[in-house]
C-alpha positions in Angstrom: 9.1 -5.4 -10.8 9.8 -5.4 -7.1 13.6 -4.6 -7.6 12.5 -1.7 -10.0 10.0 -0.4 -7.5 12.6 -0.5 -4.8 15.2 1.4 -7.0 12.4 4.2 -7.8 11.6 4.4 -4.1 15.3 5.0 -3.0 15.5 7.7 -5.5 12.3 9.3 -4.5 12.8 9.0 -0.9 14.7 12.1 -0.8 11.3 13.9 -1.4 8.0 13.6 0.2 6.8 10.1 -1.0 4.2 7.6 -0.1 3.4 4.1 -1.5 0.0 3.1 -2.8 -1.0 -0.4 -3.1 -4.5 -1.0 -4.8 -5.9 -4.3 -3.4 -8.9 -6.6 -4.2 -10.0 -9.8 -2.8 -7.5 -11.7 -4.5 -4.6 -9.7 -3.0 -2.7 -11.9 -0.6 -1.0 -11.2 2.9 2.2 -12.3 1.1 1.9 -9.6 -1.5 1.4 -7.0 1.2 4.3 -8.4 3.1 6.5 -8.1 0.0 5.3 -4.4 -0.6 6.2 -3.8 3.0 9.5 -5.5 2.7 10.4 -3.2 -0.2 9.3 0.1 1.6 11.0 -0.9 5.0 14.3 -1.6 3.2 14.3 2.0 2.1 12.5 3.6 5.3 10.0 2.3 7.4 8.6 5.8 7.9 7.4 6.1 4.3 3.7 5.9 4.3 1.8 3.0 2.8 -1.8 3.7 1.5 -3.8 0.4 1.1 -6.7 1.3 -1.4 -9.5 -1.3 -2.4 -10.4 -1.2 -6.0 -13.5 0.8 -6.5 -16.5 -1.6 -7.0 -14.6 -4.6 -6.0 -16.2 -6.8 -3.3 -13.5 -6.8 -0.5 -14.5 -7.3 3.1 -13.5 -4.8 5.7 -12.0 -7.5 7.8 -9.7 -8.5 5.0 -8.5 -4.7 4.7 -8.1 -4.4 8.3 -6.0 -7.6 8.4 -3.9 -6.3 5.7 -3.4 -3.1 7.6 -2.4 -4.9 10.6 0.1 -7.1 9.0 1.7 -3.9 7.3 1.9 -2.1 10.6 4.1 -4.9 11.8 6.8 -3.6 9.3 5.9 0.0 8.7 5.1 3.0 10.8 2.4 4.6 9.0 -0.3 2.5 7.1 -3.6 3.9 6.0 -6.8 2.4 4.3 -8.7 4.8 2.3 -11.0 4.4 -0.8 -10.1 5.6 -4.4 -11.4 9.2 -3.8 -10.8 10.2 -7.4 -13.2 7.5 -8.7 -15.9 8.5 -6.0 -15.5 12.0 -7.1 -15.5 11.1 -10.7 -11.9 12.3 -11.3 -10.1 10.1 -13.7 
């Protein structure tokens, strides 16, 4: 669905928008690179939020590596938890 995501992002880019990628231990660098390529094709300034799946065992080192790789293509990449789940808001 990468093409669909890019089409949607192009339409939404006229507003205040960000992209969220929920990741787990099986998420590959290649998947994050693909995500970044879609975002960068529209606008490198669109923020990317990388969120580890709540309760999934994913090492901080891996999260930081994904962020570093994403920052090679995008200007604003953040790693944050799924706050809505921590707060019990579904």
